[in-house]
C-alpha positions in Angstrom: -5.2 16.4 -18.0 -4.8 14.9 -14.5 -2.2 16.0 -12.0 -0.4 14.1 -9.0 -1.2 15.9 -5.8 0.2 13.3 -3.2 2.9 10.6 -3.2 3.2 8.0 -0.4 5.4 5.1 0.6 4.4 2.5 3.3 8.0 1.1 4.3 6.3 -1.6 6.6 3.1 -3.2 5.4 0.3 -2.0 7.4 2.0 0.7 9.2 1.7 4.5 8.7 2.9 5.7 5.4 5.4 8.7 4.4 4.4 11.6 2.3 7.0 12.5 -0.2 7.4 15.3 -2.7 9.3 13.0 -5.1 10.2 9.4 -5.2 12.1 7.0 -7.3 10.2 4.1 -9.1 11.5 0.5 -9.5 10.5 -2.8 -10.7 8.8 -3.7 -7.3 7.2 -0.3 -6.6 8.5 3.0 -5.1 11.9 2.7 -3.2 11.4 1.1 0.2 7.5 0.8 -0.2 6.3 -2.4 1.6 9.9 -3.5 1.9 9.4 -4.7 5.4 6.5 -6.8 6.9 5.4 -7.8 10.3 4.8 -11.5 10.7 4.2 -14.2 13.3 6.8 -16.6 14.4 6.1 -18.9 11.5 6.7 -16.0 9.1 3.1 -15.5 7.9 2.2 -11.9 7.5 0.1 -9.9 9.9 -1.7 -6.7 9.0 -4.4 -4.3 10.3 -6.8 -7.0 9.5 -5.6 -8.8 12.5 -4.1 -6.0 14.7 -6.0 -2.7 14.1 -3.5 -0.7 16.3 -0.9 -1.2 13.5 -2.3 1.8 12.0 -1.0 4.2 14.7 2.7 3.3 14.3 4.6 5.8 12.4 7.6 5.0 10.1 10.5 7.2 9.0 13.5 6.6 6.9 16.9 8.3 6.9 20.2 7.6 5.4 21.0 4.7 7.7 17.8 3.5 9.3 14.2 2.5 9.2 12.7 4.1 12.3 9.5 2.6 14.0 7.7 5.0 16.3 4.8 4.1 18.8 3.8 7.1 20.9 7.0 8.2 22.5 8.8 4.9 21.9 11.0 4.2 18.9 13.1 1.6 17.4 15.7 1.9 14.7 16.6 -1.0 12.3 19.9 -0.5 10.2 19.3 -0.1 6.4 22.7 -1.7 5.9 23.1 -4.4 8.5 24.6 -7.7 7.4 21.6 -10.0 6.4 22.3 -13.5 7.9 19.0 -15.0 8.7 17.3 -15.7 5.4 13.7 -17.0 5.7 10.7 -17.7 3.6 7.8 -15.4 4.4 4.4 -15.7 3.3 2.1 -12.9 2.1 -1.4 -14.2 0.9 -0.6 -17.1 -1.5 3.1 -16.1 -2.1 6.0 -17.4 -0.2 9.1 -15.1 -0.7 12.7 -14.8 0.2 13.3 -12.4 3.2 15.5 -11.6 6.1 14.6 -11.7 9.6 15.6 -8.5 11.3 16.5 -10.0 14.6 15.3 -10.6 18.0 15.6 -7.0 19.3 13.0 -5.5 17.0 10.8 -8.7 17.5 10.9 -8.1 21.2 10.1 -4.5 20.7 7.1 -5.1 18.3 5.7 -7.7 20.5 5.9 -5.4 23.6 4.2 -2.5 21.6 1.6 -4.5 19.7 1.2 -7.6 21.9 1.4 -11.3 20.8 -0.7 -12.5 17.9 -2.7 -15.8 18.8 0.1 -16.7 21.3 2.9 -15.9 18.8 5.7 -13.2 19.1 6.0 -10.8 16.2 8.8 -10.8 13.8 9.9 -8.1 11.2 11.3 -9.3 7.9 12.7 -7.4 4.9 12.1 -8.5 1.4 15.2 -10.1 -0.2 17.0 -7.7 -2.6 17.4 -10.4 -5.1 13.9 -12.0 -4.3 11.2 -12.4 -6.9 7.3 -11.9 -6.5 5.6 -11.7 -9.9 2.4 -10.0 -10.6 0.0 -12.6 -12.2 0.6 -12.7 -16.0 -3.0 -12.3 -16.6 -2.7 -8.7 -15.7 0.6 -7.7 -17.5 -0.5 -7.7 -21.2 2.9 -9.1 -22.1 4.8 -6.9 -19.8 6.8 -7.9 -16.6 6.2 -6.6 -13.1 6.9 -7.6 -9.6 5.9 -6.4 -6.0 7.5 -6.6 -2.6 5.1 -7.1 0.3 2.2 -5.3 -1.1 -1.0 -7.3 -1.5 -0.4 -8.0 -5.2 0.5 -5.0 -7.4 3.5 -2.6 -7.1 1.5 0.7 -7.3 -2.0 1.9 -6.1 -3.6 4.9 -7.7 -6.6 6.8 -6.2 -8.3 10.0 -7.3 -10.0 12.8 -5.4 -12.9 12.5 -7.7 -13.5 8.9 -6.4 -13.2 10.0 -2.8 -15.7 13.0 -3.3 -18.3 10.5 -4.8 -17.7 8.2 -1.9 -18.1 10.8 0.6 -21.2 12.1 -1.1 -22.6 8.6 -0.8 -21.6 8.4 2.9 -23.3 11.8 3.5 -26.5 10.4 1.8 -26.5 7.4 4.0 -26.1 9.6 7.2 -22.5 8.2 7.7 -19.3 10.0 8.5 -16.9 11.0 5.7 -13.6 9.3 5.4 -10.0 10.6 4.5 -7.9 9.4 1.7 -5.6 7.7 4.0 -8.0 4.9 4.5 -7.0 3.6 1.3 -3.3 3.8 1.6 -2.5 4.9 -2.1 0.9 5.4 -3.4 -0.2 8.0 -6.1 -3.2 10.5 -5.5 -4.4 12.3 -8.7 -6.8 15.1 -9.4 -8.7 15.3 -12.6 -9.8 11.7 -13.3 -13.5 10.8 -13.0 -14.4 7.0 -12.8 -10.9 5.8 -12.3 -12.1 2.5 -11.3 -13.6 2.1 -14.9 -10.2 2.8 -16.6 -8.8 -0.8 -16.6 -6.3 -1.5 -19.3 -5.9 2.3 -19.8 -2.4 4.0 -19.4 -1.3 7.1 -17.5 1.7 9.0 -19.1 3.7 11.8 -18.1 5.7 13.3 -21.0 7.8 15.7 -18.9 8.9 12.9 -16.5 9.1 10.3 -19.4 7.2 7.6 -17.5 3.9 5.5 -18.0 1.7 3.5 -15.8 -0.7 0.7 -16.8 -4.0 0.7 -14.9 -4.6 -3.1 -14.6 -7.2 -4.0 -11.9 -9.6 -2.0 -9.9 -8.7 -2.3 -6.3 -11.1 -4.4 -4.3 -11.4 -3.3 -0.7 -11.2 -5.2 2.7 -11.7 -4.5 6.4 -8.7 -2.2 6.6 -10.8 0.7 4.9 -13.0 0.6 8.2 -10.2 1.4 10.3 -9.5 5.0 11.3 -5.7 5.5 10.2 -5.2 8.0 13.0 -6.2 6.0 16.0 -6.9 2.5 14.8 -10.4 2.4 15.8 -13.4 1.1 13.9 -16.5 3.3 14.6 -18.7 2.1 11.7 -17.9 -1.6 11.0 -20.0 -1.7 7.7 -18.6 1.7 6.2 -17.3 2.8 3.8 -17.5 -0.9 2.4 -21.4 -0.9 2.2 -21.4 2.5 0.4 -18.7 1.4 -2.1 -20.8 -1.7 -2.9 -23.7 0.6 -3.7 -21.7 2.8 -5.9 -20.7 -0.1 -8.1 -18.7 0.9 -11.2 -19.7 -2.3 -13.0 -22.7 -4.6 -13.2 -20.5 -7.5 -14.0 -18.0 -7.2 -11.0 -19.4 -7.4 -7.5 -17.7 -5.8 -4.4 -16.2 -2.7 -3.0 -13.8 -1.1 -5.2 -11.7 2.1 -4.9 -8.6 3.0 -6.9 -6.6 1.1 -9.6 -3.8 -1.2 -9.2 -1.0 -0.4 -11.6 2.4 -1.4 -13.0 5.1 0.6 -14.6 5.7 0.4 -18.2 8.5 2.6 -18.6 12.1 2.6 -17.3 12.8 3.6 -13.7 12.6 7.3 -13.0 11.7 10.1 -10.4 7.9 11.0 -10.0 7.1 14.3 -8.4 3.9 15.9 -6.9 2.7 18.4 -9.5 3.4 16.2 -12.5 0.7 16.2 -15.1 -0.6 12.9 -16.4 -2.4 12.0 -19.8 -5.0 9.2 -20.0 -4.3 6.9 -22.9 -7.2 4.5 -23.5 
């Protein structure tokens, strides 16, 4: 039996997350997760891959506002403002309906983070009636969508996987890393070899919900970025060690965690929930 130890949302793609004790699920992921995204002036997404210092920006959400925090500076964006400037925003190969949050927050972000390749920065919000479907090949006949996450609405990681990675880093004389490098939504204790569990389900009888594990999460440059200060001290790690710790001879690359979809109705998930693995 596994247990949920941590829950996170990341309201703005690539900015800091928010730790929660409980959270509502939905078709596109946890409520407010990756609902906003920073883009260039042509509405192409920008992440820590391009601007590492995005890792240092905190986010908060209260009953009325999304709050962006950079050191002592902060900016509030209304959750309920009238959405007038509808745009088409691109994240990877998908172009989605979104709303530009306006010039004031654009100017603030550009002042705090700087221009990107000569372009000012924009903040967009995923349209409430927008659609961005998870590729059918991973759904096994189910239906799932995401907002501005990379591809899937949920990312699950385990402490066992982190322990194995950090042992490998130690053996390579490299520094250990924290779980926040991997920006999970759900962290669990009690699942060995999570990356090998594709097409298995995680079920909570008490909460009456069920997740389908659909694809091991392939990792990129972002996991080399210290999520506290935005710095890269070891450009090849932990990617190089993850490649060595391969979970499959057939699949090449650096993998950590599982991308997942919700197989049940919307519900509330809580830290402490016990999960049963169904193969």
